[in-house]
N, C-alpha and C positions, 0 to 999 in steps of 0.2 A: 743144635742137637745132632749128635752123632749116632750112627748105627740104629739099632732097633729100640728107640725110645729111651736111650740113656744119655746123660750129659756128662762131660768131662770138664772140670774147671781146674785149671792149674794155678798154683799159688800166686804166680806173677799176674794172673788175670782176675783175681778176686777183687770185687768192688767193695771197698771198705767205707763204712759210714761212721759218723761220730756220735757218741752217746751224749749224755747230759753235761759232760765236761770233755775237755781235750784229752783227759787221761783214760778215756774209754773209747774203743773202736770196735765195730762189729761188722759182720757180713751175714746177710740173710739168704737162706735158700729155701724156697717153697718147694715142697715135695712134688706137687702137681701144679705147674705154672698156669694151668687152665682152671684151677679150682681153689679159690682163696680160702676155703674152709679146710683144705688139706693140711697135714702136719707142716710145721715150719721149723727148720733147723737154723740155729744162730750160733756162729762162732764169735766169741767175745774175748777181747784182750783188755785187761785192766792194768794200768800203771800202779806202781807201789803207792800205798796209802789212800787210794780212792775209797770213797764211802758211798754206798747206794742206800738211800733212805728206805725205811720199811714200806712194803708194798705188797700187792697181790696181782693175780692175773685171772682172766675170765675163762681159763681152760687149764686142763691138767698139764703138768710141767715135769720135765726130766732134765737133770743137769749132771754133767761129767766133768770133773776137774782134770784137765790135761797137764798143766804145770802150775807151779807156784802154790799159793794158799790163800784162802779166804776164811773169814770168821763170820758166820751167819748167826746173829744174836750172840749166844755164848759158845757156840759149837764151831770148832775149827775143822776145815776140810782141806785136804791136800791131794796130790796127784793120785789118780785112780779112784778117788771117792765119788760117790753118787748121791744125789738128792732127788727125791720125788716130792711134789706138792700137788694136792688136789685143787681144782678150780676154786677160787675164793679164799684159799688158805693164806693168811698173812705171814710174812717173815721179814726179818731184817732187824737192824741195819746189816748190810753186808760190808765188811771192812777188809780191804785187800792187804795182804802181807807185804813184807819188805822187798820181795823179789817180783812183785806183780802176780798176775794170775791169768791163765787162759782156760776158758771153759767151752764146752759144747752143750748147747741148750736145745731141747726138742719140746715144742709145744704141740699138744695133740691136735689143736685146730688153730690155724694162723689167725682167724678172726677173733680169737680171745687172747692173743699174745700181748696186747698193749699193757703197759705198766699202769696200775691203779694205785696211786699214793695212799698211804695210811697214816693215821696219827697226825703229828705236827706237819709232815709233808703234805698231807691232804688239806689241812687248813691253809697252808701257804698257797697251794694251787687255787683254792677257792677264793682267796683274797687277792689273787692276781699277781703275787710276787714270785 
């Protein structure tokens, strides 16, 4: 931590994780590292053609499309577009466009950010596949 309570993280120092496939990578930033219920910011990069099955989250959600495009259900979102979803609102599938997609996601509370599968994806998780 530098200065008076702020952090600087340079692009070369970002700790990237892998999503549910090799075509998804993300970096998580907890707004208050001492409070796991604080807001969580996630930078996510999707490779072209990735599909994220329908799901929900246990907290309110904000998403900003930085580059590329994604189609959520039947609605296409591109650079500069914003989506909001209340906790428990289902959406998807999310289909990534031909140039990939980079988004910034903000969850109101980190503790509710986990993906909760819906529909067929939910049944597959329950069956252990």
